[in-house]
C-alpha positions, 0 to 999 in steps of 0.5 A, spaced: 746 092 798 741 098 796 734 097 799 729 100 795 724 101 801 729 106 804 730 111 797 724 116 796 719 116 791 724 120 787 731 119 786 737 122 783 741 116 780 748 117 783 754 117 783 752 115 775 746 112 772 749 105 771 751 105 778 745 106 781 741 101 777 746 096 778 741 091 781 736 093 776 733 089 770 731 093 764 724 090 762 722 095 757 724 101 754 721 108 751 725 112 746 719 117 745 719 118 753 727 117 754 725 112 759 726 105 762 722 100 766 726 097 771 725 092 776 730 091 782 732 084 782 733 084 790 726 086 792 722 087 786 721 094 786 719 097 779 722 104 777 722 109 771 728 111 770 731 116 765 735 113 759 741 118 759 745 116 753 751 119 757 750 115 763 751 120 767 746 122 773 739 122 771 733 121 776 729 115 778 722 114 780 718 108 784 712 105 781 707 102 784 707 097 778 709 096 771 702 096 769 701 103 765 708 105 767 708 110 761 702 114 763 706 115 770 706 122 770 713 124 774 713 132 772 710 133 780 715 128 783 721 131 778 719 138 781 719 136 788 726 132 787 729 138 784 727 142 789 730 137 794 736 137 791 737 145 790 736 146 797 728 147 798 725 154 798 725 161 801 720 166 804 722 170 797 717 170 791 719 168 784 720 173 780 717 171 774 711 176 772 705 174 775 707 168 779 706 167 786 710 161 788 716 161 793 723 162 790 728 156 791 733 157 796 739 162 794 735 163 787 730 168 784 725 163 781 721 158 783 722 150 780 716 152 775 720 158 772 728 156 773 730 153 767 732 146 769 732 143 762 727 139 764 719 140 762 716 141 769 
């Protein structure tokens, strides 16, 4: 049994999105943001979960409440999650011209300039 309290504010929904959200109820959906508002049946925690058509791993973000869930800006939290998932940062600087941010571990670019497929 998963306990939301033990999960970080942002999580990769693994092993699959369906498995991660098995104890969640869908409350609302947004086709514009490709996201769903969900609530855990076990503890009542609200989550904003990426709506992924192929049902592979996506990202989930804890919300303090359901109010204003579409206004929740997950970009900084998603960036931090991706940095964590990619092994953190290194002591090297990003190779993007003019950028002074730390590059990701074993990569030449920072999270902002690495092509992750996400709008950060």
